[in-house]
C-alpha positions in Angstrom: 22.3 61.3 19.8 19.8 61.2 22.7 17.1 59.6 20.6 19.5 56.8 19.4 20.6 55.9 23.0 17.0 55.7 24.0 16.2 53.4 21.1 19.0 51.1 22.2 17.6 51.0 25.8 14.2 50.2 24.5 15.6 47.1 22.6 17.5 46.0 25.7 14.3 46.1 27.7 12.3 44.1 25.3 15.1 41.4 25.1 15.1 41.3 28.9 11.2 40.9 29.1 11.4 38.0 26.4 14.1 36.3 28.7 11.7 36.4 31.6 9.4 34.2 29.9 9.6 30.4 30.0 12.6 29.3 27.8 12.3 26.6 25.3 15.5 25.8 23.2 15.2 25.4 19.5 17.3 23.5 17.0 19.3 25.7 14.6 21.8 24.0 12.1 22.6 21.1 14.4 22.8 23.0 17.7 20.4 24.2 20.4 19.9 27.8 20.9 20.8 29.1 24.3 19.3 31.5 26.8 19.3 35.3 26.3 22.1 35.9 29.0 24.3 33.3 27.2 26.8 33.9 24.5 27.8 37.5 25.4 31.1 39.2 24.7 32.7 42.3 25.9 35.7 43.7 23.8 38.3 46.6 24.1 40.6 47.6 21.4 42.8 50.6 20.0 44.3 51.6 16.9 44.5 53.9 13.9 41.7 56.0 12.3 41.7 58.0 8.9 39.4 60.3 7.2 39.2 60.3 3.2 37.4 63.2 1.7 36.5 63.6 -2.1 39.7 64.2 -4.0 38.8 68.0 -4.7 39.7 68.9 -0.9 42.1 66.2 -0.2 45.9 66.6 -0.2 47.6 63.1 -0.9 51.0 64.4 -0.1 50.3 64.5 3.7 48.7 61.1 4.0 50.9 60.1 7.0 50.0 63.2 9.0 46.2 62.5 8.5 46.4 59.3 10.5 45.5 59.6 14.1 44.3 57.4 17.1 41.2 55.3 17.8 39.9 53.4 20.7 36.6 51.5 21.3 34.6 49.2 23.6 31.9 46.8 22.6 29.2 44.5 23.9 28.1 41.7 21.6 25.4 39.0 21.9 25.3 35.9 19.7 21.9 34.3 19.0 23.3 31.3 17.0 26.8 30.4 15.9 26.6 32.6 12.7 24.4 35.6 13.8 24.7 38.1 16.5 24.5 41.9 17.3 26.9 44.4 18.7 26.8 47.7 20.5 30.0 49.8 20.2 31.4 53.1 21.3 34.2 54.3 19.2 36.3 57.4 20.1 39.2 58.8 18.2 40.5 61.8 16.3 40.1 62.6 12.6 42.8 64.8 10.9 42.8 66.5 7.7 44.2 69.7 5.9 42.2 72.5 4.7 42.1 73.5 1.1 44.5 76.4 0.2 42.6 79.6 0.0 44.9 80.8 -2.9 47.9 79.5 -4.6 50.9 79.8 -2.5 49.0 79.6 0.8 49.9 76.9 3.1 47.2 74.5 4.1 46.5 74.2 7.9 46.1 70.7 9.8 42.5 70.5 11.4 42.0 67.9 14.2 38.5 66.6 14.8 37.9 64.6 17.7 34.8 62.3 17.5 32.7 59.9 19.3 30.8 57.1 17.2 28.1 55.1 18.9 26.5 52.4 16.6 24.8 49.0 16.6 25.8 46.2 14.1 24.6 42.9 12.9 27.3 40.2 13.0 27.7 37.3 10.7 30.3 34.7 11.5 31.3 33.7 8.0 33.5 30.8 9.1 30.7 29.1 11.0 28.3 29.9 8.0 30.6 28.3 5.4 32.4 25.7 7.4 29.9 24.8 9.9 30.1 25.3 13.7 33.4 24.3 15.4 33.9 25.7 19.0 37.7 24.8 18.6 38.3 26.8 15.4 41.4 29.0 15.9 40.4 31.7 13.2 37.0 33.1 12.5 36.0 35.9 10.0 33.1 37.8 11.2 31.7 40.5 8.8 29.3 43.2 10.1 27.2 46.1 8.9 25.5 48.8 11.2 24.2 52.0 11.7 24.9 54.8 14.3 25.5 58.5 15.2 28.9 60.3 14.9 29.3 63.3 17.1 32.2 65.7 16.5 33.8 68.7 18.1 36.0 70.8 16.2 39.2 72.6 17.3 39.5 76.4 17.2 41.1 76.3 13.8 37.8 75.5 12.2 34.0 75.9 12.7 31.1 74.0 11.1 27.3 74.3 11.5 27.1 70.6 12.2 28.4 68.9 15.3 27.2 65.2 14.5 25.6 63.1 11.7 24.2 59.6 11.3 26.6 57.2 9.8 26.6 53.8 8.1 29.3 51.2 8.9 30.8 48.0 7.7 33.7 45.9 8.3 35.5 42.7 9.2 36.5 41.3 12.6 39.4 38.8 12.5 39.0 36.7 15.5 42.0 34.4 16.8 41.0 32.1 19.6 43.4 31.9 22.6 41.3 30.1 25.2 37.6 29.1 25.4 37.0 32.6 26.9 39.3 35.0 25.3 40.1 36.0 21.7 42.4 38.5 20.2 40.6 40.6 17.4 41.7 42.8 14.6 38.8 45.0 13.5 38.9 46.6 10.1 36.1 49.0 9.7 34.9 51.9 7.3 32.0 54.2 7.8 30.2 56.7 5.8 29.6 60.2 7.1 27.8 63.2 5.4 30.5 65.6 4.2 28.3 68.4 5.3 29.1 67.5 9.0 32.8 68.5 8.1 34.4 72.1 8.4 33.9 74.0 5.3 37.6 74.4 5.0 38.2 70.7 4.2 34.9 70.0 2.3 35.6 68.6 -1.1 32.1 69.2 -2.6 30.9 65.7 -2.3 28.1 64.2 -0.4 29.9 61.7 1.7 33.3 61.2 3.4 34.8 57.8 4.2 36.3 57.1 7.5 38.4 54.1 8.1 39.9 52.5 11.1 42.0 49.6 12.2 42.1 48.4 15.9 43.6 45.6 17.8 42.2 44.3 21.1 40.7 41.5 23.2 37.2 39.9 23.6 36.1 38.0 26.6 33.2 35.7 26.5 31.2 35.0 29.5 28.3 32.8 30.8 27.6 30.0 28.3 30.2 30.3 25.6 29.3 27.6 23.2 26.3 25.7 21.7 25.1 22.3 22.7 24.9 20.0 19.7 21.3 19.0 18.8 22.3 15.4 17.8 24.4 13.3 20.2 27.1 10.9 18.7 24.5 8.1 19.5 22.1 9.9 17.2 24.6 10.4 14.4 25.8 6.6 14.8 22.1 5.6 14.6 21.5 7.8 11.4 24.7 6.2 9.7 23.5 2.6 10.5 20.1 3.4 9.1 21.8 4.7 5.9 24.0 1.6 5.6 21.0 -0.7 6.2 19.0 1.1 3.4 22.2 0.9 1.1 22.3 -2.9 1.9 18.6 -3.3 1.1 19.1 -1.3 -2.1 22.0 -3.7 -3.1 19.7 -6.8 -2.2 16.8 -5.5 -4.3 19.1 -4.7 -7.1 20.4 -8.4 -7.1 16.7 -9.5 -6.7 15.8 -7.3 -9.7 18.7 -8.9 -11.8 17.4 -12.4 -10.9 13.9 -11.5 -11.9 15.1 -10.0 -15.2 17.0 -13.2 -15.9 14.0 -15.4 -15.1 11.9 -13.3 -17.5 14.5 -13.5 -20.1 14.3 -17.3 -19.8 10.5 -17.4 -19.9 10.7 -15.0 -22.9 13.0 -17.5 -24.6 11.0 -20.5 -23.6 7.8 -18.7 -25.0 9.6 -18.0 -28.2 10.5 -21.7 -28.5 6.8 -22.8 -27.8 5.6 -20.3 -30.3 8.0 -21.8 -32.9 6.8 -25.4 -32.1 3.1 -24.1 -32.4 3.8 -22.7 -35.9 5.5 -25.8 -36.9 2.6 -27.9 -35.8 0.2 -25.7 -37.8 2.4 -25.9 -40.7 2.1 -29.7 -40.5 -1.6 -29.5 -40.1 -1.7 -30.8 -36.7 -4.9 -30.3 -34.5 -4.4 -29.3 -30.9 -7.3 -30.9 -28.9 -7.8 -28.9 -25.6 -8.6 -30.9 -22.5 -12.1 -29.8 -21.2 -12.8 -30.4 -17.6 -16.4 -31.3 -16.9 -18.6 -28.7 -15.0 -21.7 -30.2 -13.5 -24.9 -32.0 -14.5 -28.4 -32.0 -13.1 -30.7 -34.9 -13.0 -34.5 -34.4 -12.2 -36.8 -36.8 -10.7 -40.7 -37.1 -10.6 -42.4 -36.3 -7.5 -41.8 -39.0 -4.7 -39.5 -41.0 -7.1 -35.7 -41.9 -6.8 -35.6 -44.1 -10.0 -33.5 -42.6 -13.0 -35.7 -41.8 -16.1 -34.4 -42.5 -19.6 -33.7 -38.8 -20.1 -31.9 -38.7 -16.8 -29.7 -41.6 -17.9 -28.9 -40.0 -21.2 -27.8 -36.8 -19.3 -25.5 -38.9 -17.1 -24.0 -40.7 -20.1 -23.0 -37.5 -21.6 -21.4 -36.5 -18.3 -19.7 -39.9 -17.8 -17.9 -39.6 -21.2 -16.5 -36.2 -20.0 -15.4 -37.7 -16.8 -13.6 -40.4 -18.4 -11.4 -37.9 -20.2 -10.4 -36.2 -16.9 -9.1 -37.4 -13.5 -11.0 -35.1 -11.3 -13.3 -36.1 -8.3 -17.1 -35.6 -8.3 -19.7 -34.7 -5.6 -23.1 -36.2 -5.9 -25.7 -34.1 -3.8 -29.4 -35.1 -3.5 -32.3 -32.6 -3.0 -35.9 -32.9 -2.1 -38.8 -30.3 -2.8 -39.8 -28.8 0.7 -43.2 -27.9 -0.7 -44.3 -31.6 -0.7 -43.8 -34.3 1.8 -42.5 -34.3 5.4 -38.9 -33.5 6.4 -38.2 -37.2 7.3 -39.4 -38.4 4.0 -37.7 -35.8 2.0 -34.4 -36.6 3.9 -34.7 -40.1 2.7 -35.8 -39.5 -0.6 -32.8 -37.1 -1.5 -30.5 -39.9 -0.1 -32.0 -42.5 -2.5 -31.8 -40.2 -5.4 -28.1 -39.4 -4.7 -27.3 -43.3 -4.3 -29.1 -43.8 -7.5 -27.0 -41.4 -9.5 -23.8 -42.6 -7.8 -24.6 -46.1 -8.7 -25.1 -45.3 -12.4 -21.8 -43.4 -12.4 -20.0 -46.5 -11.1 -21.8 -48.8 -13.5 -20.6 -46.3 -16.2 -16.9 -46.9 -15.4 -16.2 -44.1 -13.0 -14.0 -45.3 -10.0 -15.7 -45.2 -6.6 -12.8 -43.3 -5.0 -13.6 -40.5 -7.4 -17.3 -40.2 -6.1 -18.5 -38.5 -2.9 -22.2 -38.9 -2.2 -24.0 -36.5 0.1 -27.8 -35.4 0.5 -29.5 -32.5 2.2 -33.2 -33.3 2.2 -35.3 -30.2 2.0 -33.2 -28.2 4.4 -31.4 -26.6 1.3 -33.0 -25.9 -2.2 -30.8 -26.3 -5.3 -32.8 -23.5 -7.0 -34.6 -20.7 -5.3 -37.3 -19.9 -7.8 -40.7 -20.1 -6.0 -42.6 -20.6 -9.2 -40.9 -24.1 -10.1 -40.3 -26.1 -6.9 -40.3 -29.1 -9.1 -36.8 -28.3 -10.1 -35.7 -29.1 -6.5 -36.5 -32.7 -6.9 -33.0 -33.3 -8.3 -29.5 -34.5 -8.0 -26.5 -32.2 -8.9 -23.2 -33.7 -9.8 -20.1 -31.6 -9.9 
């Protein structure tokens, strides 16, 4: 018993030292956790207790007389809306009849005062299942714990044991009266080693089951509730964001429908064109593609700007292509920078470009389609160092 009380004192000391450190609230299931000294409860209750021993040593005929009184006080701490701990001191009296020593011998009633000190883990099932609600009228709190039962027997019986560790479980039915006050109905059972009972009532089993029902009040002090981690403004913002996303999804869905409709129309048009193409092929029609001219290069002799016969033939071929199209052309004159001065090469590239442009116009290409430019030897049409002669040219494209 002394070791158990010392252990509880050590736990309280550790919790106090933790509280002395800087507090930083955490979020848990939509609420902020509180400080260590918040969300405490103190409770007191009284009621009935009953001891059930294995059937071999039990006398069901005297059930009423085996009930006796029970009283308890408790201190509880809630860490979050669903989880807490409790230290309870339970005092009362067990009653049971001894086994008859022989047939015809009357059983005697044994009274067994007890003191049960135990720690419990509390689980608020209502907050767990239904969510935290500070105004909830009824809450179901289940618990499970461990403690020590000390017993003192009357002179009618003696036992080599005066106490034993015990396991307990139960259900607290909490009825909210005010923000500070609850009425509680505590239904509990705990398991005791049968060897701690007088030999006169032992039934040959390993354990006996004690049960109690008590009614009392619980008072909450300091911080009694939890602060929501999300304000109504946050919730409204989340809802607005969800509605916006839903509208965007609707718009995208409509856009996808339009795209699919356009694709269907294009597919239908392609099928029509494919059918027309097959019909043309069946008739033996020839499809003549329109070829856009790319470019033409005309070369000149060193220091010359006069078109050679070969250059004219090259331009004639290009002019026939231009007549089948309507694109504009750019005529650019070049000079070889390996020979001549910069001024001379500038003039020479201009004359070469104008010579080609004049030939294009004479061949039937409209002047508005022709742009004439020259660069002298500041730019080279071709970068090969072994053939500077190729830069004495005009490029039409």
